[in-house]
C-alpha positions in Angstrom: -0.4 -22.8 9.8 -2.2 -22.0 6.4 -1.0 -18.1 5.4 -3.7 -15.8 4.2 -3.7 -14.9 0.5 -3.2 -11.3 -0.5 -0.6 -10.0 -2.2 -0.8 -12.8 -4.5 -3.5 -12.3 -5.8 -3.0 -9.1 -7.1 -2.7 -8.6 -10.1 1.4 -7.4 -11.4 2.1 -3.8 -11.9 3.5 -4.5 -15.2 5.2 -7.4 -16.8 9.5 -7.3 -15.8 11.6 -6.4 -18.5 14.8 -7.5 -19.3 17.9 -5.0 -17.7 21.4 -4.5 -18.1 23.1 -3.6 -14.8 26.7 -2.6 -14.7 28.0 -4.7 -11.7 31.4 -4.5 -9.9 33.2 -7.0 -11.9 30.7 -7.4 -14.9 28.0 -6.2 -17.1 24.9 -8.3 -16.1 21.8 -8.6 -17.9 18.3 -9.2 -15.3 15.2 -9.9 -15.6 13.8 -6.9 -13.2 10.3 -4.8 -12.5 10.2 -2.3 -15.4 9.6 0.9 -12.6 12.8 -0.2 -10.6 15.9 2.1 -10.5 19.2 0.5 -11.9 20.3 1.1 -8.6 17.7 -0.7 -6.8 17.9 -3.9 -9.2 21.8 -4.2 -8.4 20.7 -4.3 -4.4 18.4 -6.8 -4.7 20.8 -8.6 -7.4 24.2 -8.1 -4.8 21.6 -9.7 -1.9 20.6 -12.7 -4.5 24.3 -13.5 -4.4 24.4 -13.9 -0.9 21.9 -16.6 -0.1 21.8 -20.0 1.5 21.2 -22.5 -0.7 20.7 -25.4 2.0 17.0 -27.0 1.6 15.7 -29.8 4.3 16.4 -32.9 3.2 12.7 -33.9 3.3 11.8 -30.7 0.9 9.3 -31.6 -1.8 9.8 -31.4 -5.6 7.8 -28.5 -5.3 9.9 -26.4 -3.8 13.0 -27.4 -5.7 15.0 -24.1 -6.4 15.8 -25.5 -9.6 11.7 -24.0 -10.4 12.5 -21.0 -9.6 10.8 -17.9 -11.0 14.0 -16.0 -12.8 13.2 -12.4 -11.4 16.0 -11.0 -10.4 18.6 -13.9 -10.9 15.6 -15.7 -9.1 17.1 -14.4 -5.9 13.5 -14.4 -4.6 12.0 -17.2 -5.5 14.8 -18.8 -4.1 14.7 -17.2 -1.0 10.4 -18.1 -0.5 11.1 -21.3 -1.6 13.8 -22.4 1.1 11.6 -20.5 3.9 8.9 -22.4 2.8 10.8 -25.8 2.5 12.2 -25.1 6.3 9.2 -24.0 7.6 7.4 -27.5 6.5 10.4 -29.4 7.4 10.2 -27.7 11.1 6.2 -28.2 11.0 5.0 -24.4 11.0 3.0 -25.1 7.8 0.4 -27.4 7.7 1.6 -29.7 4.4 3.0 -28.7 0.8 -0.3 -27.0 0.0 0.4 -24.2 2.9 4.2 -24.5 1.4 2.8 -23.4 -1.8 1.1 -20.6 -0.6 3.4 -19.1 1.8 6.1 -19.1 -1.0 3.4 -17.2 -3.3 2.9 -14.6 -0.7 6.4 -14.1 0.3 7.7 -13.9 -3.4 4.7 -11.2 -4.0 5.4 -9.5 -1.0 9.2 -9.4 -2.2 8.5 -8.3 -5.7 5.9 -5.6 -5.0 8.3 -4.0 -2.3 6.3 -4.7 0.2 9.2 -6.1 2.2 12.9 -6.5 2.1 15.3 -8.5 3.6 18.7 -7.9 4.6 22.1 -9.7 4.0 22.5 -13.5 5.0 25.8 -15.4 5.0 25.2 -18.2 1.9 27.5 -20.9 4.5 29.2 -21.2 7.6 28.1 -19.5 11.2 24.3 -19.5 10.6 21.9 -20.5 13.9 20.4 -23.7 12.8 16.5 -23.8 12.9 16.0 -26.5 15.4 19.6 -26.2 17.3 20.1 -24.0 20.2 22.4 -21.4 19.9 25.7 -22.3 20.3 27.6 -19.0 20.4 27.5 -17.0 23.4 29.4 -14.0 23.5 31.5 -13.1 25.9 31.0 -11.5 28.7 30.4 -7.7 28.8 33.2 -5.7 30.8 33.7 -2.2 30.6 37.9 -1.2 32.0 38.7 1.7 33.4 40.2 4.2 30.9 44.4 4.3 31.1 44.4 0.6 32.5 46.2 -2.6 31.1 42.7 -4.0 30.9 41.7 -1.1 28.5 45.1 -1.4 26.6 44.0 -5.2 26.0 40.4 -4.6 25.5 41.4 -1.7 22.8 44.2 -4.2 21.3 41.2 -7.0 21.1 39.0 -4.3 19.0 41.6 -3.4 16.7 42.0 -7.6 15.7 44.9 -6.9 14.0 43.8 -4.1 11.7 47.0 -2.1 12.4 46.6 1.1 14.6 43.7 2.4 12.5 
């Protein structure tokens, strides 16, 4: 696959500015788009803190996370570089140039607000891109209210959180 360039060819709205953002445990400075609200910047910084950083073993140096754009604590660019590297490693992208074009498009789409992603696990139980899903959900059962099975199911749902 070779992505068609659309978002990365657009001129930026404005140069990013250095912003001070009050976070849960610190007052942090971050490079952010000028028209973004502080709440939006803080949400993106929280998202950037949770990004995974695992790269395929044969990732090209041009997609290294060390060279990421510093906008929003480098979160959007680290995300785009990692996906481009995995896309290249798995054969979804034709070559390194296609991976760089994909990175540029994804980075531009994220930073212009065209798309946004949700939180991700930085490590642990994530589905490996080339392995099957080994974590199957338990079978669904609907116990009769008031029965012993219902009490056991309610206890499992509470999961040790007390009577709440």
